C-alpha positions in Angstrom: 0.0 0.0 0.0 1.3 3.4 -0.9 0.5 6.0 1.8 0.1 9.7 1.6 1.7 12.6 3.5 1.5 16.3 2.6 3.2 19.5 3.7 1.0 22.1 5.3 1.5 24.8 2.6 -0.2 22.5 0.1 -3.3 22.8 2.2 -3.4 26.5 3.2 -3.4 29.4 0.8 -1.1 31.8 2.6 -1.9 34.9 0.5 -4.0 36.6 3.1 -1.5 35.9 5.9 1.4 37.3 3.9 -0.8 40.4 3.3 -1.1 40.9 7.0 2.7 40.8 7.3 3.0 43.5 4.7 0.5 45.6 6.8 2.4 44.9 10.0 5.7 46.0 8.3 3.9 49.1 6.9 4.8 48.4 3.3 2.4 48.0 0.3 1.3 44.5 -0.3 2.5 44.5 -3.8 5.9 45.5 -2.6 6.0 42.6 -0.2 4.9 40.2 -2.9 7.5 41.5 -5.3 10.4 41.1 -2.8 9.1 37.7 -1.7 9.1 36.5 -5.3 12.7 37.9 -5.9 13.9 36.1 -2.7 12.4 32.8 -3.8 13.8 33.2 -7.4 17.3 33.6 -5.9 16.9 30.4 -4.0 16.9 32.1 -0.6 14.9 31.4 2.5 11.5 33.3 2.3 12.4 34.9 5.7 15.0 37.0 3.8 12.0 39.0 2.6 11.7 40.6 6.0 15.4 41.4 6.1 15.2 43.1 2.7 12.3 45.3 3.8 13.4 45.7 7.4 17.1 44.9 8.0 17.6 43.2 11.4 13.9 42.2 11.6 13.3 39.5 14.3 10.5 37.3 13.0 10.0 35.3 16.1 9.8 38.5 18.2 7.4 40.1 15.8 5.1 37.0 15.9 4.9 37.4 19.7 4.3 41.2 19.3 1.4 40.5 16.9 -0.1 38.0 19.4 0.3 40.5 22.3 -1.4 43.2 20.2 -4.3 40.8 19.4 -3.3 40.3 15.8 -1.7 36.9 15.8 -0.8 34.9 12.7 -4.0 33.0 11.9 -5.7 31.0 9.2 -9.1 29.3 9.1 -11.5 27.3 6.9 -11.6 30.0 4.3 -7.9 29.8 3.8 -7.9 26.2 2.8 -7.6 25.4 -0.9 -11.0 24.2 -2.2 -9.8 20.7 -2.9 -8.4 19.9 0.5 -11.2 18.4 2.5 -12.6 16.4 -0.3 -9.2 15.0 -1.4 -8.0 14.1 2.1 -11.4 12.4 2.9 -11.2 10.5 -0.3 -7.7 9.3 0.4 -8.8 8.0 3.8 -11.9 6.4 2.3 -9.6 4.3 0.0 -7.7 3.0 3.1 -4.7 5.3 3.0 -3.0 6.8 6.0 -2.8 10.6 5.7 -0.3 12.7 7.5 0.2 16.4 7.5 3.7 17.8 8.4 5.3 21.1 7.5 7.6 24.0 8.5 5.1 25.6 10.7 4.9 27.1 14.2 3.3 25.2 17.1 0.5 27.8 16.9 -0.1 26.8 13.2 -0.2 23.2 14.2 -3.0 24.0 16.7 -4.9 25.9 14.1 -4.7 22.9 11.7 -5.9 20.5 14.3 -8.8 22.8 15.2 -10.0 22.6 11.6 -10.7 18.9 12.1 -9.1 17.9 8.8 -9.5 14.2 7.8 -5.9 13.2 8.7 -4.3 10.6 10.9 -1.5 12.8 12.0 -0.8 16.6 12.1 2.7 17.8 13.1 4.9 20.8 12.6 8.6 21.6 12.6 8.1 23.2 16.0 6.6 20.0 17.3 9.5 18.0 16.1 12.3 20.5 16.8 13.7 20.2 13.3 13.0 22.2 10.1 12.9 21.2 6.4 15.0 20.6 4.5 17.0 19.0 7.3 17.0 15.2 6.8 16.0 14.9 10.4 12.5 16.3 9.5 11.9 13.6 7.0 13.3 10.9 9.2 10.9 11.9 11.8 8.0 11.8 9.3 9.1 8.3 8.3 9.1 7.2 11.9 5.5 8.4 12.3 4.4 6.7 9.1 3.1 3.1 9.7 5.2 1.8 6.7 8.6 2.5 5.1 9.6 5.4 2.9 9.2 3.4 -0.3 5.5 3.1 0.5 5.0 6.7 1.5 4.1 9.5 -1.0 5.2 12.9 0.2 3.3 15.8 -1.4 5.0 19.2 -1.5 5.1 22.4 -3.4 8.8 23.1 -3.2 11.7 21.4 -4.8 14.3 22.6 -2.3 12.5 22.0 0.9 10.2 19.1 0.0 10.8 17.0 -3.1 14.6 16.8 -3.3 15.3 16.1 0.4 12.4 13.6 0.6 13.5 11.7 -2.4 17.1 11.5 -1.0 15.7 9.4 1.9 13.8 7.1 -0.4 10.3 8.6 -0.2 8.1 8.7 -3.2 7.2 12.3 -4.0 4.5 14.4 -5.7 5.2 18.0 -6.7 2.0 20.0 -6.7 1.8 23.1 -8.9 0.5 25.3 -6.2 1.8 28.5 -4.6 4.7 30.8 -5.4 7.5 28.3 -5.1 5.9 25.9 -7.6 5.2 28.7 -10.0 8.7 30.2 -10.0 10.5 26.8 -10.2 8.0 25.0 -12.5 10.4 24.8 -15.4 13.5 23.8 -13.4 14.9 20.5 -14.8 14.6 18.9 -11.3 10.9 19.5 -11.4 10.6 16.9 -14.2 13.4 14.6 -13.1 13.0 14.1 -9.3 9.3 13.8 -8.4 7.5 10.5 -8.8 4.4 12.5 -9.8 3.5 16.0 -10.8 0.0 17.2 -10.1 -2.1 20.3 -10.4 -4.6 19.5 -7.6 -4.9 17.3 -4.6 -8.0 15.9 -6.2 -5.8 14.0 -8.6 -4.1 12.0 -5.8 -6.6 9.1 -5.3 -6.5 8.0 -8.9 -2.8 8.6 -9.3 -1.9 6.7 -6.2 -4.2 3.8 -7.2 -2.3 3.7 -10.5 1.0 3.6 -8.7 -0.2 0.8 -6.4 -1.4 -1.1 -9.5 2.0 -0.7 -11.1 0.8 1.6 -13.8 2.7 4.7 -15.0 
C-alpha cells in the first residue's frame, strides 16, 4: 500500500496571511509580494523578505508582538484550498493513512488541528524540533508513518524544501503546482526529473496513487 503525507503549505493558501505581514511592516502588499518573489527566485529562504524590507527584523519577536497586540498569525477554513477536505477524505476512504507535516509554528499546528481535517497525523517543525530541508525532519516523518519510505508518498510544493530532500531518503514524491515556489520553479529540470508524480490538484491523488499501487505509470 502506498500511503500519503503532505506539507501544510499544500493545504493552506497563505496569500491573506502574507498580506497581514505587509500591513504589519507598513509596506504596500504589492511590494512585499515582489520582494518575496525575488527572494524565492534567488533560492533564498523566504524569511529574507523581511530582512530586505526591514534589516535586522526579528520574525519570532514580531510573531509574539502580533499576538500581544491581538493580531496573531491566523488561518481558518476560508484559507484552505478548495480541494483539501474532499481530497483528504477520499484518500482515507480508500484506506490510505494521511499525515500532514510542514515547516510551521506550534500555533499553526494547533490551528490545523482545530480545523478537524481528515488526517491521521498533524505535526509541525516546531513540534519535532527540526526544520525542512534538514533530513531529520523527513526521518521523523518516516518514523511516524506506519510503513517505510518506499510506500509513502510525500506531497510538496517546493523542490528545495520538499521534493529533493524527501527523495534522497527514499520517499516517493508528488510535486504539486501550487503557490509561489511551484510557479517560480516550474520549469527547473529537477521538477521533471526528481518527483514520482507531478500534479495540479490534490483531487488527482486518489487516482494517481491507485495507478502507482497497481504498477501503472
